[in-house]
C-alpha positions as CSV (number, residue, x, y, z in Angstrom):
1,M,-14.1,-45.5,-20.3
2,G,-13.3,-46.8,-16.9
3,G,-12.6,-45.4,-13.4
4,S,-14.5,-42.9,-11.4
5,V,-16.0,-39.6,-12.6
6,A,-14.6,-36.4,-11.1
7,I,-17.4,-34.3,-9.8
8,R,-17.0,-30.5,-10.0
9,K,-17.2,-28.6,-6.7
10,A,-20.5,-26.9,-7.6
11,Y,-22.1,-30.4,-7.9
12,Q,-21.0,-31.8,-4.6
13,G,-24.0,-33.5,-3.1
14,R,-25.7,-33.3,-6.5
15,E,-24.0,-36.1,-8.3
16,Q,-27.1,-37.3,-10.1
17,T,-27.7,-33.7,-11.4
18,Y,-24.0,-33.6,-12.6
19,L,-24.4,-36.8,-14.6
20,K,-27.6,-35.5,-16.2
21,H,-25.9,-32.3,-17.2
22,R,-23.0,-34.2,-18.7
23,V,-25.5,-36.1,-20.8
24,L,-27.1,-32.8,-21.8
25,E,-23.8,-31.3,-22.9
26,E,-22.6,-34.4,-24.8
27,Y,-25.8,-34.7,-26.8
28,L,-26.7,-31.0,-27.3
29,R,-23.2,-30.0,-28.5
30,P,-22.9,-32.3,-31.5
31,W,-26.5,-31.9,-32.4
32,A,-26.2,-28.1,-32.5
33,H,-22.9,-28.2,-34.5
34,K,-24.3,-30.6,-37.0
35,L,-27.5,-28.8,-37.6
36,G,-25.7,-25.5,-37.5
37,S,-23.9,-26.6,-40.6
38,F,-27.1,-26.1,-42.6
39,A,-26.3,-22.4,-42.4
40,R,-23.9,-22.9,-45.2
41,Y,-26.8,-23.4,-47.6
42,K,-29.9,-21.8,-46.1
43,P,-31.2,-19.7,-43.2
44,T,-31.0,-21.9,-40.1
45,K,-32.5,-21.5,-36.6
46,L,-31.9,-23.9,-33.8
47,W,-34.1,-24.2,-30.7
48,Y,-33.3,-25.5,-27.2
49,V,-36.4,-26.3,-25.1
50,D,-35.9,-26.8,-21.3
51,C,-39.2,-28.4,-20.3
52,F,-38.7,-28.1,-16.5
53,A,-36.2,-25.4,-16.3
54,G,-35.8,-24.5,-12.7
55,P,-33.2,-23.3,-11.8
56,W,-32.8,-25.8,-8.9
57,K,-30.3,-25.7,-6.1
58,S,-27.6,-23.9,-8.0
59,A,-24.3,-23.5,-6.1
60,D,-23.0,-21.0,-8.7
61,D,-23.8,-17.3,-8.8
62,E,-23.9,-17.4,-12.6
63,L,-26.1,-20.6,-12.6
64,K,-23.4,-22.4,-14.6
65,D,-24.4,-25.6,-12.9
66,T,-28.0,-25.5,-14.3
67,S,-29.5,-26.8,-17.5
68,V,-30.5,-23.2,-18.3
69,A,-26.9,-21.9,-18.6
70,I,-25.6,-25.1,-20.2
71,G,-28.3,-25.0,-22.9
72,L,-27.6,-21.3,-23.8
73,A,-23.8,-21.9,-23.8
74,E,-24.0,-24.9,-26.2
75,L,-26.2,-23.0,-28.6
76,R,-23.8,-20.1,-28.6
77,N,-20.8,-22.4,-29.1
78,A,-22.3,-23.9,-32.2
79,A,-23.2,-20.5,-33.6
80,N,-19.7,-19.1,-32.9
81,T,-18.1,-22.1,-34.6
82,W,-20.0,-21.6,-37.9
83,R,-19.5,-17.8,-37.8
84,E,-15.8,-18.3,-37.4
85,Q,-15.7,-21.0,-40.2
86,G,-16.9,-18.9,-43.0
87,G,-19.1,-16.2,-41.6
88,H,-22.2,-18.4,-41.6
89,K,-25.1,-17.1,-39.4
90,V,-27.0,-19.5,-37.2
91,D,-30.1,-18.0,-35.5
92,L,-30.8,-19.3,-32.0
93,G,-33.9,-19.7,-29.9
94,A,-34.6,-21.1,-26.4
95,I,-37.8,-21.8,-24.5
96,F,-37.8,-22.3,-20.8
97,V,-40.9,-23.6,-18.9
98,E,-41.2,-23.5,-15.1
99,K,-44.2,-23.9,-12.9
100,N,-42.6,-23.0,-9.5
101,E,-43.1,-19.2,-8.9
102,K,-39.9,-18.7,-7.0
103,S,-37.9,-20.6,-9.6
104,F,-39.5,-18.8,-12.5
105,A,-38.7,-15.4,-10.9
106,A,-35.0,-16.5,-10.6
107,L,-35.1,-17.8,-14.2
108,S,-36.6,-14.6,-15.6
109,K,-34.0,-12.5,-13.7
110,Y,-31.2,-14.6,-15.1
111,L,-32.4,-14.5,-18.7
112,Q,-32.7,-10.7,-18.6
113,T,-28.9,-10.5,-18.5
114,H,-27.8,-13.8,-20.1
115,S,-29.8,-14.2,-23.3
116,Q,-27.9,-11.9,-25.6
117,G,-28.1,-13.0,-29.2
118,I,-30.8,-15.7,-28.5
119,D,-34.5,-15.5,-29.1
120,V,-35.6,-16.4,-25.5
121,V,-39.1,-17.2,-24.3
122,A,-39.8,-18.0,-20.6
123,I,-43.2,-19.6,-20.0
124,P,-44.7,-19.9,-16.4
125,G,-46.8,-22.8,-15.5
126,E,-47.1,-26.5,-16.3
127,F,-45.2,-27.9,-19.2
128,G,-48.2,-29.9,-20.4
129,A,-50.2,-26.7,-20.8
130,A,-47.4,-25.0,-22.8
131,V,-46.9,-27.7,-25.5
132,D,-49.2,-26.2,-28.1
133,Q,-47.6,-22.7,-27.6
134,I,-44.1,-24.3,-27.9
135,N,-45.0,-26.1,-31.1
136,K,-46.5,-23.0,-32.6
137,R,-43.3,-21.0,-31.7
138,I,-40.9,-23.5,-33.1
139,G,-42.9,-24.5,-36.2
140,A,-40.8,-26.8,-38.5
141,E,-37.4,-25.6,-37.2
142,P,-35.2,-28.2,-35.4
143,A,-35.4,-28.3,-31.7
144,F,-33.6,-30.1,-28.8
145,L,-35.9,-30.9,-25.9
146,F,-34.4,-31.5,-22.4
147,V,-36.7,-33.2,-19.9
148,D,-35.6,-33.4,-16.3
149,P,-38.6,-32.7,-14.0
150,T,-38.4,-32.7,-10.3
151,G,-41.0,-35.0,-8.9
152,W,-42.1,-35.8,-12.5
153,K,-45.2,-37.9,-13.4
154,G,-46.2,-39.8,-16.4
155,A,-48.5,-37.1,-17.7
156,A,-45.5,-34.7,-17.9
157,M,-43.5,-37.1,-20.0
158,N,-46.4,-37.7,-22.3
159,S,-46.6,-33.9,-22.9
160,A,-42.9,-33.9,-23.8
161,R,-43.5,-36.8,-26.3
162,R,-46.4,-34.9,-27.8
163,S,-44.1,-31.9,-28.5
164,A,-41.2,-34.0,-29.7
165,L,-43.3,-36.3,-31.9
166,R,-45.6,-33.7,-33.4
167,R,-44.0,-34.2,-36.8
168,T,-44.5,-37.7,-38.1
169,A,-42.4,-37.8,-41.3
170,T,-39.9,-40.3,-39.8
171,S,-39.9,-43.4,-37.7
172,S,-39.3,-43.5,-33.9
173,H,-35.6,-44.4,-34.2
174,C,-32.7,-43.0,-36.1
175,G,-33.1,-44.1,-39.7
176,R,-33.2,-42.8,-43.2
177,S,-35.9,-40.9,-45.0
178,R,-37.0,-41.9,-48.4
179,R,-34.5,-39.4,-49.8
180,G,-31.7,-41.2,-47.9
181,R,-31.1,-38.3,-45.5
182,R,-30.4,-39.5,-41.9
183,V,-33.1,-38.2,-39.6
184,A,-33.7,-38.0,-35.9
185,N,-37.0,-36.2,-35.6
186,R,-38.3,-38.7,-33.1
187,H,-35.2,-40.1,-31.5
188,Q,-35.3,-40.5,-27.7
189,I,-32.2,-40.7,-25.6
190,P,-32.7,-41.6,-21.9
191,A,-30.9,-39.5,-19.3
192,D,-31.4,-41.5,-16.1
193,R,-34.7,-40.1,-14.8
194,G,-34.7,-37.4,-17.5
195,A,-34.5,-37.5,-21.2
196,T,-33.7,-35.5,-24.3
197,W,-35.4,-35.5,-27.6
198,R,-34.0,-34.1,-30.8
199,R,-36.2,-32.8,-33.7
200,G,-34.4,-32.2,-37.0
201,A,-32.1,-34.0,-39.4
202,V,-28.6,-34.9,-38.4
């Protein structure tokens, strides 16, 4: 694709954030729809994990220009698709981690009225300290991790890797398991100064 990218009004002056959120949408949407298809055969639950949730500098009263709202919306879209295409139920879960007290208060307030139908967990504090709690909560269920820290450091990214790579059944790139099923348990996709990880077969 060529040409310039049209920036939505809510993102004026926040062009880098807009591009990161576009990446989030374009990876999370197909991931959630593909893994949601498992609901045709077995109970399925998908998780979205926002490792540094914010919200940060939102220009929208409904926080639609934040990774929090985008993550919840894409999960719901996938679940709605499979419900409409045969009545298949996809369970949804989301975990949001934020260390800034003011941002965490705004996050908690938002989730009180925007988390319907999703098993939501908000964790205050450093992401690195929450990794074990997150892994325990998710278990073996597929999860999509979004990492976009403000003022991030190497230790924070290492914590994200520790959560994403906890299961070691597959190689660190998209490949095939011994049974021939395509897997992406440890697939990393860079998103400028942020990144996403996907745990689960695709």
